[in-house]
C-alpha positions as CSV (number, residue, x, y, z in Angstrom):
1,M,139.7,222.9,247.6
2,H,137.4,223.6,244.7
3,T,133.6,224.0,245.1
4,P,131.9,220.7,244.3
5,L,130.6,220.4,240.7
6,L,127.0,220.0,241.7
7,A,127.1,223.1,243.9
8,E,128.6,225.2,241.2
9,L,126.1,224.0,238.6
10,G,123.3,224.6,241.0
11,G,124.5,228.1,241.7
12,I,124.8,228.9,238.0
13,I,121.4,227.5,237.1
14,L,119.7,229.2,240.1
15,A,121.3,232.5,239.2
16,V,120.2,232.4,235.6
17,G,116.7,231.3,236.6
18,L,116.3,234.3,239.0
19,L,117.8,236.6,236.4
20,G,115.4,235.3,233.7
21,R,112.4,235.9,236.1
22,M,113.7,239.4,236.7
23,A,114.0,240.2,233.0
24,G,110.5,238.7,232.3
25,R,109.0,240.9,235.0
26,Y,110.1,244.0,233.2
27,G,109.4,242.6,229.7
28,Q,113.1,242.5,228.7
29,S,115.2,239.8,227.1
30,P,117.3,237.9,229.7
31,I,120.3,237.6,227.4
32,P,122.1,240.6,228.7
33,L,121.7,239.4,232.3
34,Y,123.0,235.9,231.3
35,L,126.1,237.5,229.8
36,L,126.6,239.6,232.9
37,A,126.3,236.5,235.1
38,G,129.0,234.9,233.0
39,L,131.2,237.9,233.4
40,A,130.6,237.7,237.2
41,F,131.4,234.0,237.4
42,G,134.3,233.9,235.0
43,H,138.0,234.7,235.0
44,G,138.5,238.2,236.5
45,G,134.9,238.3,237.8
46,L,133.5,238.6,241.3
47,L,133.1,234.8,241.9
48,P,135.3,232.8,239.5
49,L,134.2,229.1,239.0
50,S,136.4,226.2,238.1
51,A,134.9,222.8,238.8
52,S,132.0,223.2,236.4
53,A,134.0,224.7,233.5
54,E,134.1,221.6,231.3
55,F,130.4,220.7,231.9
56,V,129.4,224.3,231.1
57,A,131.5,224.2,227.9
58,T,129.7,221.0,226.7
59,G,126.3,222.5,227.8
60,A,127.1,225.6,225.7
61,E,127.6,223.5,222.6
62,I,124.3,221.7,223.1
63,G,122.7,225.1,223.7
64,V,123.8,226.4,220.2
65,V,122.6,223.1,218.6
66,L,119.1,223.4,220.2
67,L,118.8,227.1,219.4
68,L,119.4,226.4,215.7
69,L,117.3,223.2,215.7
70,T,114.2,225.0,217.1
71,L,114.8,227.9,214.7
72,G,114.8,225.4,211.8
73,L,111.6,223.9,213.1
74,E,109.9,227.3,212.5
75,Y,110.2,226.9,208.7
76,T,109.4,224.3,206.1
77,A,111.6,223.7,203.1
78,A,108.9,225.2,200.8
79,E,108.8,228.4,202.9
80,L,112.5,228.8,202.7
81,M,112.5,228.4,198.9
82,T,109.7,231.0,198.7
83,S,111.6,233.4,200.9
84,L,114.7,233.0,198.8
85,K,112.8,233.9,195.6
86,T,110.8,236.8,197.1
87,H,113.2,238.5,199.5
88,Y,116.7,237.9,198.1
89,P,117.2,241.6,197.2
90,A,116.4,242.5,200.8
91,G,118.9,239.9,202.0
92,A,121.6,241.4,199.7
93,A,120.9,244.9,201.1
94,D,121.0,243.5,204.6
95,F,124.4,242.1,204.1
96,A,125.8,245.2,202.5
97,L,124.4,247.6,205.1
98,N,125.2,245.5,208.2
99,A,128.2,243.2,207.5
100,L,130.4,245.8,205.9
101,P,130.5,248.1,208.9
102,G,131.7,245.3,211.1
103,A,134.5,244.4,208.6
104,A,135.5,248.0,208.3
105,A,135.6,248.4,212.1
106,A,138.0,245.4,212.4
107,F,140.3,246.9,209.8
108,L,140.2,250.3,211.5
109,L,141.2,248.6,214.8
110,G,144.1,246.8,213.0
111,W,142.8,243.3,213.6
112,G,143.4,241.8,210.1
113,P,141.2,240.1,207.5
114,V,140.1,237.0,209.4
115,A,138.9,239.0,212.4
116,A,137.2,241.3,209.8
117,V,135.2,238.4,208.5
118,A,134.2,237.3,212.0
119,L,133.2,240.8,213.1
120,A,131.2,241.2,209.9
121,G,129.1,238.2,210.9
122,V,128.6,239.6,214.4
123,T,127.2,242.9,213.1
124,W,125.2,241.3,210.2
125,V,122.8,238.8,211.8
126,S,119.8,239.9,213.8
127,S,118.6,237.9,216.8
128,S,115.6,235.7,215.7
129,G,114.9,234.7,219.3
130,V,114.7,238.2,220.7
131,I,112.8,239.5,217.7
132,A,110.2,236.8,217.8
133,K,109.6,237.5,221.5
134,V,109.4,241.2,221.0
135,L,106.9,240.8,218.1
136,G,104.7,238.6,220.3
137,D,104.9,240.9,223.3
138,L,103.9,243.9,221.1
139,G,101.1,242.0,219.4
140,R,102.5,242.4,215.9
141,I,102.6,238.8,214.7
142,G,99.7,239.4,212.4
143,N,100.9,242.7,211.0
144,R,101.7,243.0,207.3
145,E,105.3,243.9,207.8
146,T,106.0,240.8,209.9
147,H,106.3,238.5,206.9
148,V,109.0,240.7,205.5
149,I,110.8,240.7,208.9
150,L,110.7,236.9,208.9
151,G,111.9,236.8,205.3
152,V,115.0,238.8,206.2
153,L,115.6,236.6,209.2
154,V,115.2,233.4,207.1
155,L,117.7,234.7,204.5
156,E,120.2,235.4,207.3
157,D,119.8,231.9,208.7
158,L,120.3,230.4,205.2
159,A,123.3,232.6,204.6
160,M,124.8,231.2,207.8
161,A,125.0,227.8,206.1
162,V,127.5,229.4,203.7
163,Y,129.2,231.9,206.0
164,L,129.9,229.6,209.0
165,P,131.9,227.0,207.0
166,I,133.9,229.8,205.4
167,L,134.6,231.3,208.8
168,T,135.5,227.9,210.3
169,A,138.0,227.3,207.5
170,L,139.6,230.7,207.9
171,L,139.8,230.3,211.7
172,A,141.4,226.9,211.2
173,G,144.0,228.5,208.9
174,A,142.9,226.2,206.1
175,G,144.2,227.0,202.6
176,L,142.1,228.0,199.6
177,A,141.7,224.4,198.5
178,A,140.7,223.1,201.9
179,G,138.4,226.1,202.4
180,G,136.7,225.5,199.1
181,L,136.2,221.8,199.9
182,T,134.6,222.8,203.3
183,L,132.3,225.2,201.6
184,A,131.4,222.7,198.9
185,A,130.6,220.1,201.5
186,A,128.4,222.6,203.4
187,L,126.5,223.6,200.3
188,A,126.1,220.0,199.2
189,A,124.8,219.0,202.6
190,A,122.4,222.0,202.7
191,G,121.2,221.3,199.2
192,A,120.7,217.6,199.9
193,V,118.7,218.3,203.1
194,L,116.5,220.9,201.4
195,F,115.9,218.5,198.5
196,T,115.0,215.7,200.8
197,A,112.8,217.9,202.9
198,L,110.9,219.2,199.9
199,R,110.4,215.7,198.4
200,H,110.3,213.5,201.5
201,G,109.5,215.8,204.4
202,R,106.4,213.9,205.4
203,M,108.2,210.6,205.4
204,I,111.0,212.0,207.6
205,S,108.4,213.5,210.0
206,R,106.7,210.1,210.2
207,L,110.0,208.4,211.0
208,V,110.8,210.6,214.0
209,S,107.2,210.9,215.2
210,H,106.0,208.9,218.2
211,D,102.9,209.0,220.4
212,D,105.1,208.6,223.5
213,P,106.7,212.1,224.3
214,E,109.7,210.4,225.9
215,K,110.6,208.3,222.8
216,F,109.8,211.2,220.5
217,L,112.1,213.5,222.4
218,L,115.0,211.0,222.5
219,V,114.8,210.3,218.7
220,V,114.7,214.0,217.7
221,L,117.4,215.0,220.2
222,G,119.6,212.1,219.3
223,L,119.2,212.6,215.5
224,T,120.0,216.3,215.9
225,L,123.2,215.7,218.0
226,L,124.3,213.0,215.7
227,V,123.9,215.2,212.6
228,A,125.5,218.2,214.3
229,G,128.5,216.0,215.4
230,L,129.0,214.6,211.9
231,A,128.8,218.1,210.4
232,Q,131.4,219.2,212.9
233,K,133.6,216.3,211.9
234,L,133.4,217.3,208.3
235,Q,134.4,220.9,209.3
236,V,130.9,222.2,208.7
237,S,129.2,224.1,211.6
238,A,127.3,221.9,214.0
239,A,124.8,224.8,214.3
240,V,124.1,224.6,210.5
241,G,123.6,220.8,210.8
242,A,121.1,221.3,213.6
243,F,119.3,224.0,211.6
244,L,118.9,221.7,208.6
245,V,117.5,218.9,210.8
246,G,114.9,221.4,212.0
247,I,114.0,222.2,208.4
248,A,113.6,218.5,207.4
249,V,110.9,218.0,210.1
250,S,107.6,219.7,209.3
251,G,103.9,219.9,210.1
252,E,102.5,218.7,213.4
253,V,105.6,216.8,214.2
254,A,107.6,220.0,214.1
255,E,105.1,221.7,216.4
256,G,105.3,218.8,218.9
257,A,109.1,218.8,218.8
258,Q,109.1,222.5,219.6
259,V,106.9,222.0,222.6
260,L,109.0,219.2,224.0
261,L,112.4,220.9,223.2
262,S,111.6,224.4,224.5
263,P,112.5,223.8,228.1
264,L,115.8,222.0,227.1
265,R,116.6,224.8,224.6
266,D,115.9,227.5,227.2
267,L,118.1,225.8,229.8
268,F,121.1,225.1,227.5
269,A,120.8,228.4,225.7
270,A,121.1,230.2,229.0
271,V,124.2,228.0,229.7
272,F,125.6,229.1,226.3
273,F,125.3,232.8,227.0
274,V,126.7,232.3,230.5
275,F,129.6,230.4,229.0
276,F,130.4,233.2,226.6
277,G,130.5,235.6,229.5
278,L,132.7,233.1,231.5
279,N,135.3,233.3,228.7
280,T,135.5,237.1,228.7
281,D,137.5,239.0,231.3
282,P,135.5,242.0,232.5
283,A,138.7,244.0,232.6
284,E,138.9,243.7,228.8
285,I,135.6,245.5,228.1
286,P,136.3,249.1,229.1
287,P,139.1,249.5,226.4
288,V,136.6,248.4,223.7
289,L,133.5,250.0,225.0
290,L,133.8,253.1,222.8
291,P,134.2,251.1,219.6
292,A,131.3,248.9,220.7
293,V,129.0,252.0,221.3
294,I,129.9,253.5,217.9
295,L,129.4,250.2,216.1
296,A,126.1,249.6,217.9
297,A,124.9,253.1,216.9
298,V,125.9,252.6,213.2
299,T,124.5,249.2,212.8
300,A,121.3,250.0,214.7
301,A,120.7,252.7,212.0
302,T,121.6,250.4,209.2
303,K,119.2,247.7,210.4
304,I,116.4,250.3,210.6
305,A,117.3,251.3,207.0
306,T,117.3,247.6,206.0
307,G,113.8,247.0,207.4
308,Y,112.4,250.3,205.9
309,W,113.8,249.5,202.4
310,A,112.6,245.8,202.5
311,T,109.1,246.7,203.5
312,R,108.9,249.7,201.1
313,R,109.8,247.3,198.3
314,A,107.0,245.0,199.5
315,G,104.5,247.8,199.3
316,I,104.0,248.2,203.1
317,A,102.8,251.7,204.3
318,G,105.0,254.2,206.2
319,R,104.4,253.2,209.7
320,G,104.9,249.5,209.0
321,R,108.3,250.3,207.4
322,W,109.5,252.0,210.6
323,R,108.2,249.2,212.8
324,A,110.0,246.6,210.7
325,G,113.2,248.6,210.8
326,G,113.1,249.0,214.6
327,A,112.3,245.3,215.1
328,L,115.4,244.1,213.3
329,V,117.9,246.0,215.5
330,A,118.5,243.3,218.2
331,R,121.6,241.1,217.9
332,G,122.0,238.0,220.0
333,E,122.5,234.3,219.6
334,F,124.2,234.1,216.2
335,S,126.5,237.1,217.0
336,I,127.6,235.3,220.1
337,V,128.1,232.0,218.3
338,I,130.3,233.7,215.6
339,A,132.3,235.6,218.2
340,G,132.7,232.4,220.3
341,L,134.2,230.6,217.3
342,A,136.7,233.5,216.8
343,V,137.5,233.6,220.5
344,A,138.2,229.8,220.6
345,A,140.6,230.2,217.6
346,R,142.4,233.0,219.4
347,I,142.7,235.3,216.4
348,E,142.2,238.5,218.3
349,P,142.0,238.7,222.1
350,R,139.8,241.8,222.1
351,L,137.2,240.5,219.7
352,G,135.3,238.6,222.4
353,A,135.1,241.6,224.7
354,L,133.9,243.8,221.9
355,A,131.3,241.3,220.8
356,T,130.0,240.9,224.4
357,A,129.7,244.7,224.8
358,Y,128.1,245.1,221.4
359,V,125.5,242.4,221.9
360,L,124.7,243.7,225.4
361,L,124.0,247.1,224.0
362,L,121.8,245.9,221.1
363,V,119.9,243.3,223.1
364,I,118.9,246.2,225.4
365,I,118.4,248.7,222.6
366,G,116.6,246.3,220.3
367,P,113.2,245.9,222.1
368,L,113.2,249.7,222.8
369,A,113.8,250.4,219.1
370,A,111.0,248.0,218.1
371,R,108.6,249.8,220.4
372,H,109.7,253.4,219.8
373,T,111.1,253.8,216.2
374,E,107.6,254.3,214.7
375,P,106.4,257.0,217.2
376,F,109.7,258.8,217.0
377,A,109.6,258.8,213.1
378,E,106.0,260.0,213.3
379,R,106.9,262.9,215.6
380,L,109.7,263.9,213.1
381,A,107.1,263.8,210.3
382,R,104.8,266.2,212.1
383,R,107.6,268.8,212.6
384,P,107.5,271.8,210.2
385,A,109.2,270.6,206.9
386,R,112.5,272.1,205.8
387,P,113.5,272.4,202.1
388,G,114.5,269.0,200.8
389,R,112.7,267.2,203.7
390,E,109.3,266.9,202.1
391,D,110.2,264.1,199.8
392,A,111.9,262.1,202.6
393,M,108.8,262.1,204.7
394,A,106.1,262.2,202.0
395,G,103.4,259.8,202.6
396,F,104.3,259.1,206.2
397,A,102.0,261.5,208.1
398,G,98.5,260.2,207.8
399,A,99.4,256.9,206.3
400,P,97.0,254.2,207.2
401,R,98.2,251.6,209.8
402,P,98.4,248.3,207.9
C-alpha cells in the first residue's frame, strides 16, 4: 500500500523546511540541499515516493511561474529598456563566454545539436535568486559594480524570452517554419507587453491593485497563471509569460505583490527543485561527475571574466571588477528550468544528471566565489611581478574601493 498523499507531502515540505533552516544557519543557498532531497526521495533514492508525484509535478510548474513572476516584479519596462541600451555589449560577451562552452561540451559528449542548445542555456544563465541573496548578505547592494551585475542579469532574463521558445520548438521536433512561428509569437508577445507596460503600466497596476491583501493576491496570482497557461498553449514558455506579467506591474503595486507572493514563491520554488531531483536517478550522476566538474571550472572562470570585462567597460575600479565577476558565478533556477525541459523531452538521458551535478557545484561555489574572488586576486597582485604580468595587474594594487 502506498503512503497516503498528505503524509508524503507533509514529509517533503517538512524536510525542505528543515534543510532550508540548516542552509540559512550557515549562510548558504538552500538549493543544493533541495536537489539532494529530491535525489533521496526519487527513483533510485533512499526513500522513493509515489503517491505525491503528480501533485509535486504541478507544484513544480507553479514554482517556475512564481520564480519568474517575482523576478519580473524587480524591474520596470523603462529599466529594462535602459539596460538593453547600456549593457548589450556585456550581454553579448556573456553569451559568447558562457553559452558556447556548454554547447561545445554537449558535442564532445556526442549528444547532438538539440542537446547542445539545451546545455548552452544551462551554462549561460546565472542565478538571479542566489546572486541577489549573496549581494544582500555581503552588504554590496549599494556598491557601484552592482548595477552592472543587475544589468547582465536583466539581459539574460530578456534573452530567455527568445531562447526558451527556440528551445521548446527544437525539443518538440518542430520544423523550421513552426519554430519560426513560435519565435515570432514569443517576440510579438514580449514586444506587446513591454509596449503596454511602458505606455500603460500605471493603469495595469491600478487594475490589479486592491486594499484587501486576499483579493490582491488572488487577482495577481490568477492573472499570472492565466497568462502563463496561454503562453504555454501558444508554445511559448510559461516562465516567459510570468516574467512579462511581472514587468507589466510596477511601483508600489509591484512591491506589495512581492511581499504577498514571497512565501508562496519560496514554497513552490522549493518543490520545483525537489521535483527536479526526484526525476534524476542518483546512480546516473557518478558517470557524468567529471564532465560536470570540468564544465563548472571552465564556466566559473568565464563568468568571472564576464563580470570583470563588463565592469571595466563601465569604468569600475579593479576591486569592483573582481567582486562583480565572482558574484556572477552561481547558476540555479533557470539552469534547472532549461534542463527540466530537456529531460521531459527525453533528448538525452544523461543531461538531467549532468545539469544537477553542475548546478550543485556552482550553487555551492558561487557564494564562495562572490566572497573570495577579490581577496584572492588582491593577493596575486601583491606577489612579485613576472615579465608580462605587470600590464595584467596594473592598477589593481592600491586601487580605491568604489
